[in-house]
N, C-alpha and C positions, 0 to 999 in steps of 0.2 A: 628177779625178773619183774615181779609185780611192782616193786618199788621204783624201778626204772620207768615203767609205764606211767605210774602216777606222777613221777617227777616230770616226765616228758609232757604229759597233759597239762600239768600246772604251768610249766614254762611256756607252752603254746598259748594257753589262755592269757597269761600275763603279757606275752608279746602282742597278741591280738588287742588286748585292752590298751596297751601303750600306743599302738599304731592308730587306734580309733581316737585316742585323746589328741595325738599329734594332728590328725586329720581335722578335728574340730577346731583346734587352735589355728591351723593354717587357713581354714575356710573363713574364720572370723577375721584374720589379718588380711586376707585377700579381698574381702568385701570393701568397696570404696566408701569412705566416710563422706559426709556432706559438709558443706561450708556455706556461710552466708555471703551475700554480695559484698558487704562491708569488709568482711574478713578476707575475701578474695582480692579486692583492690589494695587492702593494707599489706597483703603478702606479695604484691607486685604482679598479680595475675590479671588475666583479661577474661571477661565474660564472653563466652561463645554460645551460640544458639545451635542446638542439635535437632535435626528434624525428627519428630515423633518421640523425642527423648527429653525435651525441655532444655533448660540452660545448664551450662557447666562452667567451671572456672579452669582456664588453662594456666597452670602455675609454671614458674620458670624451671622447676625441676623435671617437668615433663608429665606430671600427673594431671588428671582432669576430674576432680571430684564434682559430684552433682551439687547444684545450688539449691538451698532450701528456702 
């Protein structure tokens, strides 16, 4: 009985650690990268001005990364 409890706690801790690691990777992937004006136009994008947020690049694939 005690062995099951220890194994259960170990499995729960490992699962929680795995979920935390996936969350960190997902958050990093979700944050939008920045792009320069030259890279934006070279990729076929258009520079758009966003009120209170600065300029962004509207790329043909639908993404709008911020311009650095």
